[in-house]
N, C-alpha and C positions, 0 to 999 in steps of 0.2 A: 160454817165457823164452828170450831170445837175448842172450848175453853178461851184461851187468850189468842189463840192461832186463827189466822185468816188464810185461806187458800184462794188464789184467784188465777184466772186465765191470763197469763203475762205475755206469751208470745204466740201469735197466730201461726197456722200451718204454713202459708206462703213464706213467711219470714224464716221459719226454721228450714224449710227445704232450700231456700237460697243459701242460708249458712252452711249446711251440710253439703250442698252442691259444690260450693267454693272449696271447702275442705277436701273433697274428692278430686276436683279438677286441677288444682294446683300441682299436686304430686304426679298426676297423669301427664300434665304438660312437661314437667320436668323429665319424666321417664321416656316420653316419646321423643323429646329433643335429644337426650342422651343416646337413644337408639338410632337416631337419624331418621325417624319415621316422620317427616315433616307433613305429610298429608294428614295423619292422625292429629299431630301437634296443632295444625291449622283448625281442624274440626273442633278440637277441645277448646281452642281459643275463641272460636265463634259461639261455642255453648257458653263460655265464661262471659262473653259480651252480652249474650242474651240475659244471662242472670243479672249482671250488673245493671243493664238498662231496666229490666223488671224491678230491681230493688230501688233504684231512683224513682221510677213511677210509683212504686209501692209506698215510697217515703212521702209521697204527696197525697195519695189517696187511700191508703191502707189504714190498718188498725192504729189506735191512738199511740200505743208504744212503738210502733214501726215509723210513725211520722217524724220527718226532720223537725217540724215545728214543736214537737213535744220534747225532744232530748237535746238539740243543738242549742247551747247557751253562750252567752257573752262571757268576756274575760272576768267580770266581777264575780259572776256566779261560780266560774271555775276556781277562782281564787279563794272564794268563800268556802268551797267543798274542800280544797287542798288544806285550809287553815282550820277546818272543823266547825265553821260558823254556818254551815248549811243547816237549815231547819227542816225537820220532818223526814220521814222515810222516802228514800228514792225508789220510785216504781218504774223499772225499765232501766235504760242506759243511764248511768250516772254522768256528770259532766265530762270525766275523763274517759269513760267508755265511749262518749259521743265523739270525742276527738279521734279515738281509735277507729271508729266506724268511718268517719269522714276521711281520715288519712288512708285507710285501706281502699276505700272506694275510688278515691282520687288516684291513688298509685296504680290500682288495677286497671282504671281507664287509660292511664298513660301507657302502661305496659302493653295493653292490648292494642292500643293505637299504633304504638311503635312496631308492634308485630305485623299489623295490617300493612304497613308501609315498607316492612323489611324485606331483605332478599338474603338467602344464604350465601356463604362465602364461595361456593362453587357456581352460584348462578343458575343452579337447576331448579329452584323452588323460590317463589316470592309470594308475598301476601297479596290479597286482592286489591289493595290500594297502591301497590308499588308502581302501577303506571303513572301515578301522579308525580313520581320523582323522575325528573329529565334524564333521558337515557345518556346524555353527554356529562351528567354530573355524578361521577362514580363515587367521589369522595363523600357526597351527601349520603348515598345508599349505604356505604361503609359505616358512616357515623350512626346512622339509624340502627343498623344491625348491631353495632357495638353497644349502643345505649339499651337496646332491647336485652342484651344479655346482662348488662349492669343492672337493669331494672329488676330482674329476678332476684338478685342479691338483696335489693331494698324490700322486696316483698318478704324474703326470708327473715330479715331483721324485724319487720312489722309483726310477722308471725311469731318470732321469738318473744317480742315484748308482750304480745297478746297471751301467749301461754304462760309468761311469767306473772303476768297480772292475774290470771285464772288461779295459779298456784298461790299467790299472795292472799287473794281473797278467801280461797279455800282453807288455807292453813292458818292464816293470821286473823282474819276477820270472821272466819267461820261462815262464810256465805258461799254456798255452792252455786256456782254459775252454769255448770254443764248440764245438770239434770233438768232444769227448766227449759233449755234449748233442745231437749229431747222430748219431754212430754208437754211442754207448752204451759205448765202450771208451776206456781211457786207459793210457798207458805211464808207468812210474816208472823212475828210474834206480837204484832199489834193490829188493830183494825186499819185496813186500808181499802180504798174504793176500787171497784172492779173497772179496769180500763175498757173503754168502748172497743169492741172487736168489729172489724169491717165485715159487712155482708159478703157472702161468697160472689155475687154478681160482680163486685168491683175487681175480682181477679181477671175477668174476661177482657176488659180494656187494657189492663196492665199486660196481659200476655200478647194481645194483639199488637200493641205498640212496640213491646220488645221484639216480637217475632218479625214485624214488618221492617224495623230498623236494621235487625241483623241480616235479614234476607237481602235487603238493598245494599249494605256493606259487603256481604259476601259475593254479590254480583257486580262489585266494582264502584259502588256509590255514584253511579253516573246520574246527571240531572237532565230532564226531571226524573224524580225517583222511580216512577213506575210507567214511564213513557215507552 
Protein backbone atom coordinates (compact mmCIF):
# COMPACT_ATOMS: atom_id res chain seq x y z
CA UNK A 1 0.00 0.00 0.00
CA UNK A 2 1.36 3.45 -0.91
CA UNK A 3 -0.33 6.54 0.56
CA UNK A 4 -4.07 6.16 0.15
CA UNK A 5 -3.75 3.67 -2.70
CA UNK A 6 -4.19 -0.07 -2.39
CA UNK A 7 -3.06 -2.50 -5.09
CA UNK A 8 -4.50 -6.00 -5.04
CA UNK A 9 -4.51 -9.12 -7.15
CA UNK A 10 -7.93 -8.88 -8.71
CA UNK A 11 -8.11 -11.39 -11.57
CA UNK A 12 -6.29 -14.72 -11.50
CA UNK A 13 -4.40 -16.07 -14.51
CA UNK A 14 -6.96 -18.78 -15.49
CA UNK A 15 -9.72 -16.18 -15.67
CA UNK A 16 -7.57 -13.83 -17.75
CA UNK A 17 -6.57 -16.63 -20.14
CA UNK A 18 -10.25 -17.50 -20.59
CA UNK A 19 -11.09 -13.89 -21.35
CA UNK A 20 -8.39 -13.37 -23.95
CA UNK A 21 -8.97 -16.83 -25.40
CA UNK A 22 -12.57 -15.86 -26.18
CA UNK A 23 -11.37 -12.54 -27.63
CA UNK A 24 -9.09 -14.46 -30.02
CA UNK A 25 -11.44 -17.32 -30.91
CA UNK A 26 -14.54 -15.31 -31.87
CA UNK A 27 -12.89 -13.47 -34.82
CA UNK A 28 -11.10 -16.69 -35.82
CA UNK A 29 -14.42 -18.51 -36.02
CA UNK A 30 -15.93 -15.70 -38.05
CA UNK A 31 -12.95 -15.71 -40.45
CA UNK A 32 -12.90 -19.47 -40.96
CA UNK A 33 -16.65 -19.47 -41.63
CA UNK A 34 -16.30 -16.69 -44.21
CA UNK A 35 -13.44 -18.61 -45.85
CA UNK A 36 -15.49 -21.80 -45.96
CA UNK A 37 -12.91 -23.64 -43.85
CA UNK A 38 -15.43 -25.56 -41.80
CA UNK A 39 -12.96 -28.03 -40.32
CA UNK A 40 -10.98 -25.20 -38.74
CA UNK A 41 -14.24 -23.51 -37.79
CA UNK A 42 -15.35 -26.63 -35.94
CA UNK A 43 -11.96 -26.98 -34.24
CA UNK A 44 -12.14 -23.42 -32.96
CA UNK A 45 -15.72 -24.06 -31.87
CA UNK A 46 -14.62 -27.02 -29.76
CA UNK A 47 -11.82 -24.89 -28.30
CA UNK A 48 -14.43 -22.30 -27.36
CA UNK A 49 -16.58 -25.02 -25.80
CA UNK A 50 -13.58 -26.10 -23.73
CA UNK A 51 -13.06 -22.52 -22.52
CA UNK A 52 -16.71 -21.96 -21.62
CA UNK A 53 -16.95 -25.23 -19.68
CA UNK A 54 -13.72 -24.36 -17.89
CA UNK A 55 -15.14 -20.93 -17.00
CA UNK A 56 -18.30 -22.48 -15.60
CA UNK A 57 -16.30 -24.88 -13.43
CA UNK A 58 -13.92 -22.08 -12.42
CA UNK A 59 -16.93 -20.03 -11.45
CA UNK A 60 -17.67 -22.69 -8.84
CA UNK A 61 -14.20 -23.54 -7.50
CA UNK A 62 -11.97 -20.68 -8.63
CA UNK A 63 -10.75 -17.49 -6.98
CA UNK A 64 -13.16 -15.29 -5.07
CA UNK A 65 -13.65 -12.71 -7.84
CA UNK A 66 -14.18 -15.47 -10.42
CA UNK A 67 -16.96 -17.22 -8.50
CA UNK A 68 -20.57 -16.74 -9.52
CA UNK A 69 -21.54 -16.69 -5.85
CA UNK A 70 -19.43 -13.53 -5.45
CA UNK A 71 -20.67 -11.37 -8.29
CA UNK A 72 -24.11 -12.66 -9.36
CA UNK A 73 -26.63 -10.54 -7.47
CA UNK A 74 -30.38 -10.25 -7.22
CA UNK A 75 -32.60 -7.54 -8.74
CA UNK A 76 -32.61 -5.36 -5.61
CA UNK A 77 -28.82 -5.16 -5.56
CA UNK A 78 -28.73 -4.38 -9.28
CA UNK A 79 -31.35 -1.67 -8.82
CA UNK A 80 -29.40 -0.21 -5.91
CA UNK A 81 -26.26 -0.10 -8.03
CA UNK A 82 -28.10 1.63 -10.89
CA UNK A 83 -29.61 4.24 -8.56
CA UNK A 84 -26.33 4.92 -6.78
CA UNK A 85 -27.49 3.46 -3.48
CA UNK A 86 -24.83 0.77 -3.47
CA UNK A 87 -22.50 1.12 -0.48
CA UNK A 88 -18.77 0.47 -0.65
CA UNK A 89 -16.24 -0.13 -3.41
CA UNK A 90 -16.98 -2.95 -5.84
CA UNK A 91 -14.07 -5.37 -6.04
CA UNK A 92 -14.45 -7.50 -9.15
CA UNK A 93 -17.49 -7.57 -11.40
CA UNK A 94 -20.13 -5.00 -10.49
CA UNK A 95 -23.81 -6.09 -10.69
CA UNK A 96 -24.11 -4.92 -14.31
CA UNK A 97 -20.85 -6.59 -15.24
CA UNK A 98 -22.22 -9.78 -13.72
CA UNK A 99 -25.21 -9.63 -16.07
CA UNK A 100 -22.81 -9.20 -18.97
CA UNK A 101 -20.77 -12.25 -17.92
CA UNK A 102 -23.82 -14.48 -17.46
CA UNK A 103 -25.38 -13.23 -20.69
CA UNK A 104 -22.24 -13.84 -22.73
CA UNK A 105 -21.65 -17.32 -21.28
CA UNK A 106 -25.28 -18.26 -21.96
CA UNK A 107 -25.21 -16.99 -25.54
CA UNK A 108 -21.85 -18.66 -26.22
CA UNK A 109 -23.19 -22.00 -24.95
CA UNK A 110 -26.30 -21.67 -27.09
CA UNK A 111 -24.26 -20.69 -30.14
CA UNK A 112 -21.81 -23.55 -29.66
CA UNK A 113 -24.68 -25.96 -29.11
CA UNK A 114 -26.38 -24.88 -32.33
CA UNK A 115 -23.09 -25.30 -34.18
CA UNK A 116 -22.66 -28.81 -32.81
CA UNK A 117 -26.03 -29.82 -34.25
CA UNK A 118 -25.71 -27.77 -37.43
CA UNK A 119 -25.02 -28.81 -41.00
CA UNK A 120 -23.86 -26.49 -43.77
CA UNK A 121 -26.15 -25.69 -46.68
CA UNK A 122 -24.26 -28.06 -49.02
CA UNK A 123 -24.54 -30.93 -46.58
CA UNK A 124 -20.80 -31.52 -46.88
CA UNK A 125 -19.92 -30.73 -43.28
CA UNK A 126 -21.85 -31.17 -40.07
CA UNK A 127 -21.27 -30.77 -36.36
CA UNK A 128 -20.47 -33.82 -34.20
CA UNK A 129 -24.01 -33.89 -32.77
CA UNK A 130 -25.81 -33.52 -36.09
CA UNK A 131 -26.55 -37.25 -36.07
CA UNK A 132 -29.14 -36.58 -33.34
CA UNK A 133 -31.29 -34.69 -35.88
CA UNK A 134 -33.52 -37.17 -37.76
CA UNK A 135 -32.38 -37.61 -41.35
CA UNK A 136 -35.93 -37.17 -42.61
CA UNK A 137 -36.37 -33.84 -40.82
CA UNK A 138 -34.53 -31.48 -43.15
CA UNK A 139 -36.51 -28.48 -41.94
CA UNK A 140 -35.16 -28.88 -38.42
CA UNK A 141 -31.60 -29.09 -39.71
CA UNK A 142 -32.09 -25.93 -41.78
CA UNK A 143 -33.58 -24.12 -38.79
CA UNK A 144 -30.63 -25.04 -36.58
CA UNK A 145 -28.19 -23.82 -39.23
CA UNK A 146 -30.14 -20.57 -39.63
CA UNK A 147 -30.26 -19.98 -35.88
CA UNK A 148 -26.53 -20.64 -35.66
CA UNK A 149 -25.89 -17.85 -38.17
CA UNK A 150 -28.27 -15.49 -36.35
CA UNK A 151 -26.61 -16.32 -33.04
CA UNK A 152 -23.36 -14.79 -34.19
CA UNK A 153 -25.14 -11.45 -34.67
CA UNK A 154 -26.30 -11.65 -31.05
CA UNK A 155 -22.73 -12.30 -29.94
CA UNK A 156 -21.59 -9.26 -31.93
CA UNK A 157 -24.27 -7.17 -30.20
CA UNK A 158 -23.09 -8.32 -26.77
CA UNK A 159 -19.49 -7.61 -27.71
CA UNK A 160 -20.53 -4.13 -28.81
CA UNK A 161 -22.28 -3.49 -25.50
CA UNK A 162 -19.21 -4.80 -23.67
CA UNK A 163 -16.88 -2.47 -25.58
CA UNK A 164 -19.22 0.47 -25.01
CA UNK A 165 -19.22 -0.25 -21.29
CA UNK A 166 -15.41 -0.34 -21.26
CA UNK A 167 -15.29 3.06 -22.99
CA UNK A 168 -17.88 4.50 -20.59
CA UNK A 169 -16.00 3.34 -17.51
CA UNK A 170 -12.68 4.54 -18.94
CA UNK A 171 -13.79 7.97 -20.16
CA UNK A 172 -16.60 8.87 -17.76
CA UNK A 173 -15.94 7.02 -14.53
CA UNK A 174 -12.15 7.06 -14.94
CA UNK A 175 -12.03 3.36 -14.15
CA UNK A 176 -9.72 1.48 -16.50
CA UNK A 177 -11.00 -2.08 -16.91
CA UNK A 178 -8.58 -3.44 -19.50
CA UNK A 179 -5.18 -3.18 -17.72
CA UNK A 180 -6.27 -5.33 -14.75
CA UNK A 181 -7.44 -8.00 -17.19
CA UNK A 182 -3.89 -8.01 -18.58
CA UNK A 183 -1.84 -7.76 -15.40
CA UNK A 184 -4.32 -9.21 -12.93
CA UNK A 185 -3.75 -6.29 -10.56
CA UNK A 186 -5.74 -3.18 -9.81
CA UNK A 187 -5.18 -0.11 -7.63
CA UNK A 188 -7.90 1.51 -5.53
CA UNK A 189 -7.92 4.96 -3.95
CA UNK A 190 -9.13 3.51 -0.65
CA UNK A 191 -8.25 0.44 1.41
CA UNK A 192 -9.84 -2.77 0.10
CA UNK A 193 -9.33 -6.35 1.20
CA UNK A 194 -7.30 -8.72 -0.93
CA UNK A 195 -9.69 -11.29 -2.50
CA UNK A 196 -8.87 -14.95 -1.98
CA UNK A 197 -6.91 -16.37 -4.91
CA UNK A 198 -7.51 -20.06 -5.65
CA UNK A 199 -4.52 -22.39 -5.26
CA UNK A 200 -3.06 -23.68 -8.52
CA UNK A 201 -4.09 -27.28 -7.92
CA UNK A 202 -7.75 -26.31 -8.48
CA UNK A 203 -6.95 -25.62 -12.11
CA UNK A 204 -6.33 -29.34 -12.64
CA UNK A 205 -9.90 -30.62 -12.01
CA UNK A 206 -11.32 -27.69 -14.00
CA UNK A 207 -9.11 -28.56 -16.97
CA UNK A 208 -9.89 -32.27 -16.69
CA UNK A 209 -13.65 -31.69 -16.59
CA UNK A 210 -13.56 -29.25 -19.50
CA UNK A 211 -11.31 -31.55 -21.50
CA UNK A 212 -13.38 -34.67 -20.83
CA UNK A 213 -16.69 -33.03 -21.76
CA UNK A 214 -15.21 -31.45 -24.90
CA UNK A 215 -13.68 -34.77 -25.99
CA UNK A 216 -17.00 -36.54 -25.39
CA UNK A 217 -18.94 -33.96 -27.41
CA UNK A 218 -16.36 -33.98 -30.21
CA UNK A 219 -16.84 -37.73 -30.53
CA UNK A 220 -20.61 -37.54 -30.83
CA UNK A 221 -21.71 -37.40 -27.17
CA UNK A 222 -22.71 -41.04 -27.20
CA UNK A 223 -23.89 -42.74 -24.00
CA UNK A 224 -22.30 -44.06 -21.87
CA UNK A 225 -19.73 -41.23 -22.17
CA UNK A 226 -16.55 -43.31 -22.29
CA UNK A 227 -17.91 -46.74 -23.06
